[in-house]
Biopython code that builds the backbone (N, CA, C, O; Angstrom):
import numpy as np
from Bio.PDB.StructureBuilder import StructureBuilder

atoms = [
    (1, "MET", "N", (-19.124, 0.936, 21.760)),
    (1, "MET", "CA", (-18.341, 1.507, 20.604)),
    (1, "MET", "C", (-17.711, 2.802, 21.349)),
    (1, "MET", "O", (-18.288, 3.373, 22.274)),
    (2, "THR", "N", (-16.464, 3.188, 20.831)),
    (2, "THR", "CA", (-15.706, 4.160, 21.481)),
    (2, "THR", "C", (-15.997, 5.468, 20.609)),
    (2, "THR", "O", (-16.548, 5.486, 19.508)),
    (3, "ARG", "N", (-15.568, 6.423, 21.245)),
    (3, "ARG", "CA", (-15.597, 7.857, 20.495)),
    (3, "ARG", "C", (-14.863, 7.895, 19.274)),
    (3, "ARG", "O", (-15.316, 8.519, 18.314)),
    (4, "ASP", "N", (-13.706, 7.251, 19.210)),
    (4, "ASP", "CA", (-12.766, 7.195, 17.969)),
    (4, "ASP", "C", (-13.407, 6.565, 17.009)),
    (4, "ASP", "O", (-13.514, 7.158, 15.936)),
    (5, "GLU", "N", (-13.957, 5.293, 17.143)),
    (5, "GLU", "CA", (-14.830, 4.442, 16.409)),
    (5, "GLU", "C", (-15.964, 5.388, 15.768)),
    (5, "GLU", "O", (-16.040, 5.603, 14.558)),
    (6, "LEU", "N", (-16.710, 5.849, 16.596)),
    (6, "LEU", "CA", (-17.794, 6.715, 15.989)),
    (6, "LEU", "C", (-17.453, 7.754, 15.232)),
    (6, "LEU", "O", (-17.976, 8.022, 14.150)),
    (7, "LEU", "N", (-16.354, 8.524, 15.896)),
    (7, "LEU", "CA", (-16.034, 9.654, 14.658)),
    (7, "LEU", "C", (-15.507, 9.122, 13.484)),
    (7, "LEU", "O", (-15.693, 9.831, 12.495)),
    (8, "ASP", "N", (-14.844, 7.978, 13.287)),
    (8, "ASP", "CA", (-14.303, 7.325, 12.271)),
    (8, "ASP", "C", (-15.470, 7.033, 11.330)),
    (8, "ASP", "O", (-15.332, 7.161, 10.113)),
    (9, "ILE", "N", (-16.706, 6.611, 11.929)),
    (9, "ILE", "CA", (-17.886, 6.211, 11.049)),
    (9, "ILE", "C", (-18.394, 7.472, 10.694)),
    (9, "ILE", "O", (-18.704, 7.541, 9.505)),
    (10, "LEU", "N", (-18.559, 8.396, 11.295)),
    (10, "LEU", "CA", (-19.039, 9.803, 10.932)),
    (10, "LEU", "C", (-18.360, 10.455, 9.766)),
    (10, "LEU", "O", (-18.950, 10.849, 8.760)),
    (11, "VAL", "N", (-17.108, 10.533, 9.976)),
    (11, "VAL", "CA", (-16.144, 11.071, 8.951)),
    (11, "VAL", "C", (-16.335, 10.249, 7.670)),
    (11, "VAL", "O", (-16.617, 10.794, 6.603)),
    (12, "LYS", "N", (-16.174, 8.923, 7.801)),
    (12, "LYS", "CA", (-16.412, 8.196, 6.426)),
    (12, "LYS", "C", (-17.764, 8.589, 5.841)),
    (12, "LYS", "O", (-17.789, 8.842, 4.636)),
    (13, "GLU", "N", (-18.922, 8.673, 6.569)),
    (13, "GLU", "CA", (-20.011, 8.770, 5.932)),
    (13, "GLU", "C", (-20.529, 10.090, 5.266)),
    (13, "GLU", "O", (-21.240, 10.218, 4.269)),
    (14, "ARG", "N", (-19.927, 11.124, 6.167)),
    (14, "ARG", "CA", (-20.096, 12.386, 5.602)),
    (14, "ARG", "C", (-19.012, 12.869, 4.678)),
    (14, "ARG", "O", (-19.377, 13.792, 3.950)),
    (15, "MET", "N", (-17.984, 12.541, 4.555)),
    (15, "MET", "CA", (-16.793, 12.707, 3.316)),
    (15, "MET", "C", (-17.311, 12.060, 2.290)),
    (15, "MET", "O", (-17.562, 12.760, 1.309)),
    (16, "GLN", "N", (-17.616, 10.603, 2.202)),
    (16, "GLN", "CA", (-17.622, 10.078, 1.052)),
    (16, "GLN", "C", (-18.994, 10.220, 0.534)),
    (16, "GLN", "O", (-19.172, 9.936, -0.650)),
    (17, "GLY", "N", (-20.011, 10.626, 1.263)),
    (17, "GLY", "CA", (-21.339, 10.627, 0.572)),
    (17, "GLY", "C", (-21.876, 12.051, 0.288)),
    (17, "GLY", "O", (-22.065, 12.498, -0.843)),
    (18, "ILE", "N", (-22.084, 12.667, 1.373)),
    (18, "ILE", "CA", (-22.857, 13.958, 1.509)),
    (18, "ILE", "C", (-21.701, 15.010, 1.008)),
    (18, "ILE", "O", (-22.064, 15.961, 0.315)),
    (19, "LEU", "N", (-20.424, 14.868, 1.319)),
    (19, "LEU", "CA", (-19.592, 15.925, 0.672)),
    (19, "LEU", "C", (-19.474, 15.731, -0.568)),
    (19, "LEU", "O", (-19.394, 16.760, -1.238)),
    (20, "GLU", "N", (-19.432, 14.657, -1.171)),
    (20, "GLU", "CA", (-19.354, 14.465, -2.713)),
    (20, "GLU", "C", (-20.522, 15.076, -3.402)),
    (20, "GLU", "O", (-20.360, 15.502, -4.546)),
    (21, "GLU", "N", (-21.701, 15.162, -2.814)),
    (21, "GLU", "CA", (-22.899, 15.788, -3.336)),
    (21, "GLU", "C", (-22.843, 17.264, -3.204)),
    (21, "GLU", "O", (-23.232, 18.047, -4.071)),
    (22, "SER", "N", (-22.285, 17.618, -1.956)),
    (22, "SER", "CA", (-22.336, 19.018, -1.851)),
    (22, "SER", "C", (-21.451, 19.834, -2.804)),
    (22, "SER", "O", (-21.789, 20.881, -3.356)),
    (23, "LEU", "N", (-20.175, 19.156, -2.929)),
    (23, "LEU", "CA", (-19.178, 19.744, -3.983)),
    (23, "LEU", "C", (-19.645, 19.757, -5.466)),
    (23, "LEU", "O", (-19.261, 20.586, -6.291)),
    (24, "ARG", "N", (-20.595, 18.653, -5.734)),
    (24, "ARG", "CA", (-21.056, 18.928, -7.239)),
    (24, "ARG", "C", (-22.137, 19.957, -7.390)),
    (24, "ARG", "O", (-22.505, 20.419, -8.470)),
    (25, "ASN", "N", (-22.673, 20.317, -6.057)),
    (25, "ASN", "CA", (-23.602, 21.489, -6.239)),
    (25, "ASN", "C", (-22.775, 22.932, -6.057)),
    (25, "ASN", "O", (-23.294, 24.026, -6.280)),
    (26, "SER", "N", (-21.512, 22.754, -5.649)),
    (26, "SER", "CA", (-20.823, 24.228, -5.239)),
    (26, "SER", "C", (-20.206, 24.856, -6.292)),
    (26, "SER", "O", (-19.152, 24.424, -6.760)),
    (27, "ASP", "N", (-20.827, 25.950, -6.757)),
    (27, "ASP", "CA", (-20.274, 26.798, -7.654)),
    (27, "ASP", "C", (-18.767, 27.087, -7.322)),
    (27, "ASP", "O", (-17.923, 26.956, -8.208)),
    (28, "LEU", "N", (-18.471, 27.424, -6.230)),
    (28, "LEU", "CA", (-17.152, 27.803, -5.808)),
    (28, "LEU", "C", (-16.181, 26.564, -6.220)),
    (28, "LEU", "O", (-15.164, 26.819, -6.865)),
    (29, "TYR", "N", (-16.498, 25.171, -5.838)),
    (29, "TYR", "CA", (-15.716, 24.263, -6.222)),
    (29, "TYR", "C", (-15.739, 23.847, -7.667)),
    (29, "TYR", "O", (-14.781, 23.370, -8.276)),
    (30, "GLN", "N", (-16.899, 24.071, -8.132)),
    (30, "GLN", "CA", (-16.868, 23.760, -9.667)),
    (30, "GLN", "C", (-15.790, 25.007, -10.476)),
    (30, "GLN", "O", (-15.056, 24.661, -11.402)),
    (31, "ILE", "N", (-15.820, 26.048, -10.116)),
    (31, "ILE", "CA", (-14.837, 27.034, -10.614)),
    (31, "ILE", "C", (-13.503, 26.471, -10.397)),
    (31, "ILE", "O", (-12.768, 26.310, -11.370)),
    (32, "ALA", "N", (-13.082, 26.127, -9.114)),
    (32, "ALA", "CA", (-11.886, 25.778, -8.705)),
    (32, "ALA", "C", (-11.440, 24.438, -9.367)),
    (32, "ALA", "O", (-10.243, 24.198, -9.524)),
    (33, "MET", "N", (-12.346, 23.631, -9.725)),
    (33, "MET", "CA", (-12.091, 22.272, -10.524)),
    (33, "MET", "C", (-11.848, 22.846, -12.113)),
    (33, "MET", "O", (-10.920, 22.376, -12.770)),
    (34, "ASN", "N", (-12.620, 23.751, -12.610)),
    (34, "ASN", "CA", (-12.227, 23.992, -13.987)),
    (34, "ASN", "C", (-10.919, 24.613, -14.123)),
    (34, "ASN", "O", (-10.173, 24.333, -15.061)),
    (35, "GLU", "N", (-10.602, 25.507, -13.148)),
    (35, "GLU", "CA", (-9.069, 26.069, -12.960)),
    (35, "GLU", "C", (-8.046, 25.070, -12.848)),
    (35, "GLU", "O", (-6.999, 25.177, -13.487)),
    (36, "HIS", "N", (-8.264, 24.161, -12.124)),
    (36, "HIS", "CA", (-7.468, 22.934, -12.112)),
    (36, "HIS", "C", (-7.304, 22.146, -13.505)),
    (36, "HIS", "O", (-6.248, 21.708, -13.961)),
    (37, "ASP", "N", (-8.412, 22.076, -14.002)),
    (37, "ASP", "CA", (-8.390, 21.433, -15.366)),
    (37, "ASP", "C", (-7.607, 22.040, -16.460)),
    (37, "ASP", "O", (-6.964, 21.466, -17.339)),
    (38, "LYS", "N", (-7.788, 23.424, -16.233)),
    (38, "LYS", "CA", (-7.028, 24.094, -17.299)),
    (38, "LYS", "C", (-5.559, 24.214, -16.827)),
    (38, "LYS", "O", (-4.713, 24.289, -17.718)),
    (39, "ALA", "N", (-5.162, 24.243, -15.575)),
    (39, "ALA", "CA", (-3.733, 24.182, -15.349)),
    (39, "ALA", "C", (-3.241, 22.737, -15.720)),
    (39, "ALA", "O", (-2.136, 22.602, -16.244)),
    (40, "CYS", "N", (-3.900, 21.847, -15.503)),
    (40, "CYS", "CA", (-3.412, 20.519, -16.183)),
    (40, "CYS", "C", (-3.422, 20.525, -17.603)),
    (40, "CYS", "O", (-2.481, 19.918, -18.114)),
    (41, "GLU", "N", (-4.180, 21.014, -18.315)),
    (41, "GLU", "CA", (-4.112, 21.152, -19.744)),
    (41, "GLU", "C", (-2.795, 22.083, -20.335)),
    (41, "GLU", "O", (-2.201, 21.916, -21.400)),
    (42, "GLU", "N", (-2.583, 22.946, -19.458)),
    (42, "GLU", "CA", (-1.440, 23.724, -19.893)),
    (42, "GLU", "C", (-0.092, 22.840, -19.355)),
    (42, "GLU", "O", (0.954, 22.836, -20.004)),
    (43, "LEU", "N", (-0.214, 22.283, -18.408)),
    (43, "LEU", "CA", (0.883, 21.585, -18.082)),
    (43, "LEU", "C", (1.188, 20.359, -19.309)),
    (43, "LEU", "O", (2.266, 20.074, -19.832)),
    (44, "GLU", "N", (0.224, 19.938, -19.477)),
    (44, "GLU", "CA", (0.360, 18.566, -20.730)),
    (44, "GLU", "C", (0.960, 19.170, -21.908)),
    (44, "GLU", "O", (1.737, 18.548, -22.631)),
    (45, "ALA", "N", (0.514, 20.703, -22.168)),
    (45, "ALA", "CA", (0.952, 21.239, -23.684)),
    (45, "ALA", "C", (2.495, 21.535, -23.515)),
    (45, "ALA", "O", (3.155, 21.722, -24.537)),
    (46, "THR", "N", (3.092, 21.585, -22.295)),
    (46, "THR", "CA", (4.482, 22.021, -22.263)),
    (46, "THR", "C", (5.433, 20.980, -22.843)),
    (46, "THR", "O", (6.606, 21.300, -23.032)),
    (47, "GLY", "N", (4.993, 19.732, -23.141)),
    (47, "GLY", "CA", (5.688, 18.785, -24.003)),
    (47, "GLY", "C", (6.843, 18.311, -23.201)),
    (47, "GLY", "O", (8.004, 18.308, -23.609)),
    (48, "LEU", "N", (6.342, 17.803, -21.716)),
    (48, "LEU", "CA", (7.335, 17.170, -20.832)),
    (48, "LEU", "C", (7.484, 15.635, -21.479)),
    (48, "LEU", "O", (6.589, 15.067, -22.104)),
    (49, "ASN", "N", (8.622, 15.166, -21.234)),
    (49, "ASN", "CA", (9.037, 13.880, -21.574)),
    (49, "ASN", "C", (8.222, 12.965, -20.535)),
    (49, "ASN", "O", (7.632, 13.440, -19.565)),
    (50, "GLY", "N", (8.257, 11.622, -20.844)),
    (50, "GLY", "CA", (7.657, 10.673, -19.800)),
    (50, "GLY", "C", (8.192, 10.742, -18.390)),
    (50, "GLY", "O", (7.468, 10.880, -17.405)),
    (51, "GLU", "N", (9.512, 10.637, -18.357)),
    (51, "GLU", "CA", (10.178, 10.753, -16.959)),
    (51, "GLU", "C", (9.536, 12.051, -16.455)),
    (51, "GLU", "O", (8.768, 11.992, -15.494)),
    (52, "GLN", "N", (9.765, 13.030, -16.953)),
    (52, "GLN", "CA", (9.257, 14.397, -16.295)),
    (52, "GLN", "C", (7.706, 14.439, -15.965)),
    (52, "GLN", "O", (7.244, 15.073, -15.016)),
    (53, "LYS", "N", (6.980, 13.715, -16.829)),
    (53, "LYS", "CA", (5.467, 13.634, -16.374)),
    (53, "LYS", "C", (5.247, 12.753, -15.207)),
    (53, "LYS", "O", (4.364, 13.084, -14.417)),
    (54, "GLU", "N", (5.899, 11.720, -14.999)),
    (54, "GLU", "CA", (5.872, 11.018, -13.855)),
    (54, "GLU", "C", (6.414, 11.601, -12.697)),
    (54, "GLU", "O", (5.923, 11.220, -11.634)),
    (55, "VAL", "N", (7.333, 12.455, -12.654)),
    (55, "VAL", "CA", (7.638, 13.157, -11.525)),
    (55, "VAL", "C", (6.640, 14.388, -11.149)),
    (55, "VAL", "O", (6.471, 14.639, -9.955)),
    (56, "VAL", "N", (6.043, 15.083, -12.042)),
    (56, "VAL", "CA", (4.983, 16.040, -11.795)),
    (56, "VAL", "C", (3.707, 15.095, -11.267)),
    (56, "VAL", "O", (3.085, 15.369, -10.241)),
    (57, "ASP", "N", (3.452, 14.111, -11.993)),
    (57, "ASP", "CA", (2.314, 13.423, -11.398)),
    (57, "ASP", "C", (2.544, 12.948, -9.950)),
    (57, "ASP", "O", (1.714, 13.166, -9.067)),
    (58, "TYR", "N", (3.542, 12.380, -9.766)),
    (58, "TYR", "CA", (4.112, 11.811, -8.371)),
    (58, "TYR", "C", (3.893, 13.278, -7.481)),
    (58, "TYR", "O", (3.082, 13.289, -6.555)),
    (59, "ALA", "N", (4.499, 14.226, -7.755)),
    (59, "ALA", "CA", (4.389, 15.261, -6.776)),
    (59, "ALA", "C", (2.725, 15.970, -6.538)),
    (59, "ALA", "O", (2.233, 16.372, -5.484)),
    (60, "LEU", "N", (2.172, 15.943, -7.790)),
    (60, "LEU", "CA", (0.655, 16.194, -7.498)),
    (60, "LEU", "C", (-0.218, 15.123, -6.812)),
    (60, "LEU", "O", (-1.313, 15.394, -6.319)),
    (61, "SER", "N", (0.276, 14.010, -6.810)),
    (61, "SER", "CA", (-0.486, 13.004, -6.205)),
    (61, "SER", "C", (-0.220, 12.823, -4.794)),
    (61, "SER", "O", (-1.102, 12.401, -4.046)),
    (62, "THR", "N", (1.050, 13.143, -4.345)),
    (62, "THR", "CA", (1.488, 13.251, -2.887)),
    (62, "THR", "C", (0.716, 14.629, -2.360)),
    (62, "THR", "O", (0.164, 14.676, -1.260)),
    (63, "ALA", "N", (0.748, 15.649, -3.216)),
    (63, "ALA", "CA", (0.155, 16.795, -2.510)),
    (63, "ALA", "C", (-1.401, 16.621, -2.399)),
    (63, "ALA", "O", (-1.973, 17.197, -1.474)),
    (64, "ASN", "N", (-2.053, 15.930, -3.205)),
    (64, "ASN", "CA", (-3.614, 15.735, -3.154)),
    (64, "ASN", "C", (-3.746, 14.772, -1.992)),
    (64, "ASN", "O", (-4.560, 14.973, -1.091)),
    (65, "HIS", "N", (-2.849, 13.611, -2.027)),
    (65, "HIS", "CA", (-2.965, 12.904, -0.743)),
    (65, "HIS", "C", (-2.690, 13.514, 0.597)),
    (65, "HIS", "O", (-3.335, 13.061, 1.544)),
    (66, "CYS", "N", (-1.896, 14.399, 0.801)),
    (66, "CYS", "CA", (-1.856, 15.267, 1.839)),
    (66, "CYS", "C", (-2.979, 16.106, 2.175)),
    (66, "CYS", "O", (-3.308, 16.241, 3.354)),
    (67, "MET", "N", (-3.627, 16.711, 1.187)),
    (67, "MET", "CA", (-4.671, 17.584, 1.397)),
    (67, "MET", "C", (-5.885, 16.793, 1.888)),
    (67, "MET", "O", (-6.659, 17.196, 2.756)),
    (68, "ALA", "N", (-5.976, 15.573, 1.214)),
    (68, "ALA", "CA", (-7.183, 14.695, 1.633)),
    (68, "ALA", "C", (-7.140, 14.193, 3.106)),
    (68, "ALA", "O", (-8.177, 14.123, 3.765)),
    (69, "ILE", "N", (-5.955, 13.853, 3.602)),
    (69, "ILE", "CA", (-5.400, 13.528, 4.911)),
    (69, "ILE", "C", (-5.747, 14.869, 6.038)),
    (69, "ILE", "O", (-6.277, 14.745, 7.142)),
    (70, "TYR", "N", (-5.309, 16.069, 5.435)),
    (70, "TYR", "CA", (-5.720, 17.123, 6.113)),
    (70, "TYR", "C", (-7.055, 17.522, 6.250)),
    (70, "TYR", "O", (-7.459, 17.910, 7.347)),
    (71, "GLY", "N", (-7.833, 17.472, 5.217)),
    (71, "GLY", "CA", (-9.249, 17.650, 5.261)),
    (71, "GLY", "C", (-10.036, 16.849, 6.021)),
    (71, "GLY", "O", (-11.015, 17.275, 6.634)),
    (72, "SER", "N", (-9.628, 15.561, 6.024)),
    (72, "SER", "CA", (-10.357, 14.464, 6.954)),
    (72, "SER", "C", (-9.977, 14.868, 8.345)),
    (72, "SER", "O", (-10.886, 15.032, 9.158)),
    (73, "ALA", "N", (-8.772, 15.039, 8.696)),
    (73, "ALA", "CA", (-8.304, 15.327, 10.078)),
    (73, "ALA", "C", (-9.109, 16.690, 10.650)),
    (73, "ALA", "O", (-9.500, 16.778, 11.814)),
    (74, "GLY", "N", (-9.272, 17.640, 9.728)),
    (74, "GLY", "CA", (-9.973, 18.847, 9.988)),
    (74, "GLY", "C", (-11.277, 18.617, 10.255)),
    (74, "GLY", "O", (-11.832, 19.284, 11.128)),
    (75, "TYR", "N", (-11.847, 17.803, 9.665)),
    (75, "TYR", "CA", (-13.426, 17.562, 9.661)),
    (75, "TYR", "C", (-13.614, 16.744, 10.872)),
    (75, "TYR", "O", (-14.585, 16.920, 11.608)),
    (76, "ARG", "N", (-12.609, 15.756, 11.126)),
    (76, "ARG", "CA", (-12.942, 14.962, 12.444)),
    (76, "ARG", "C", (-12.584, 15.791, 13.534)),
    (76, "ARG", "O", (-13.208, 15.489, 14.552)),
    (77, "LEU", "N", (-11.715, 16.825, 13.683)),
    (77, "LEU", "CA", (-11.548, 17.676, 14.786)),
    (77, "LEU", "C", (-12.668, 18.310, 15.011)),
    (77, "LEU", "O", (-13.040, 18.396, 16.181)),
    (78, "GLY", "N", (-13.486, 18.917, 13.928)),
    (78, "GLY", "CA", (-14.696, 19.698, 14.073)),
    (78, "GLY", "C", (-15.761, 18.915, 14.658)),
    (78, "GLY", "O", (-16.432, 19.434, 15.550)),
    (79, "LEU", "N", (-16.027, 17.640, 14.246)),
    (79, "LEU", "CA", (-16.929, 16.691, 14.784)),
    (79, "LEU", "C", (-16.560, 16.436, 16.458)),
    (79, "LEU", "O", (-17.388, 16.396, 17.369)),
    (80, "ASP", "N", (-15.225, 16.294, 16.565)),
    (80, "ASP", "CA", (-15.068, 16.152, 18.031)),
    (80, "ASP", "C", (-15.247, 17.189, 18.852)),
    (80, "ASP", "O", (-15.747, 17.046, 19.968)),
    (81, "ASP", "N", (-14.805, 18.482, 18.317)),
    (81, "ASP", "CA", (-15.241, 19.866, 19.124)),
    (81, "ASP", "C", (-16.603, 19.875, 19.255)),
    (81, "ASP", "O", (-17.029, 20.129, 20.382)),
    (82, "GLY", "N", (-17.515, 19.628, 18.247)),
    (82, "GLY", "CA", (-18.942, 19.728, 18.393)),
    (82, "GLY", "C", (-19.580, 18.729, 19.487)),
    (82, "GLY", "O", (-20.505, 19.067, 20.225)),
    (83, "MET", "N", (-18.978, 17.470, 19.499)),
    (83, "MET", "CA", (-19.408, 16.542, 20.412)),
    (83, "MET", "C", (-19.035, 17.167, 21.819)),
    (83, "MET", "O", (-19.921, 17.340, 22.656)),
    (84, "ASP", "N", (-17.848, 17.472, 22.049)),
    (84, "ASP", "CA", (-17.492, 18.246, 23.513)),
    (84, "ASP", "C", (-18.422, 19.369, 23.758)),
    (84, "ASP", "O", (-18.928, 19.470, 24.876)),
    (85, "SER", "N", (-18.729, 20.316, 22.727)),
    (85, "SER", "CA", (-19.498, 21.354, 23.172)),
    (85, "SER", "C", (-21.032, 20.973, 23.386)),
    (85, "SER", "O", (-21.774, 21.784, 23.940)),
    (86, "THR", "N", (-21.484, 19.793, 22.966)),
    (86, "THR", "CA", (-22.887, 19.474, 23.369)),
    (86, "THR", "C", (-22.611, 18.735, 24.762)),
    (86, "THR", "O", (-23.539, 18.738, 25.571)),
    (87, "LYS", "N", (-21.602, 18.204, 25.055)),
    (87, "LYS", "CA", (-21.482, 17.555, 26.406)),
    (87, "LYS", "C", (-21.301, 18.471, 27.582)),
    (87, "LYS", "O", (-21.455, 18.024, 28.719)),
    (88, "LYS", "N", (-20.957, 19.831, 27.355)),
    (88, "LYS", "CA", (-20.832, 20.854, 28.447)),
    (88, "LYS", "C", (-21.919, 21.575, 28.604)),
    (88, "LYS", "O", (-21.906, 22.459, 29.461)),
    (89, "LYS", "N", (-23.047, 21.358, 27.838)),
    (89, "LYS", "CA", (-23.988, 22.186, 28.036)),
    (89, "LYS", "C", (-24.929, 21.469, 29.070)),
    (89, "LYS", "O", (-25.950, 22.030, 29.467)),
]
sb = StructureBuilder()
sb.init_structure("model")
sb.init_model(0)
sb.init_chain("A")
sb.init_seg("    ")
for serial, (resi, resn, name, xyz) in enumerate(atoms, 1):
    if name == "N":
        sb.init_residue(resn, " ", resi, " ")
    sb.init_atom(name, np.array(xyz, "f"), 0.0, 1.0, " ", f" {name:<3s}", serial, name[0])
structure = sb.get_structure()
């Protein structure tokens, strides 16, 4: 198994399982989610028409997708750095 394959497995396991549980137990994350929910409710109350809602939804979806990739890449880089540091000892 290559290093990249191992990193892919580790990232998937950690981000899909343990991360989700950790976020459920994180007060800071729950506060942020409540704030996000409130912002979505306020956006919904603005009375946007269907086309406007689709544009806003698309913009939010692409931002979420970018941040998911960013987070995964950052986590993978951290794991890779950790593997390098243990090899140098």
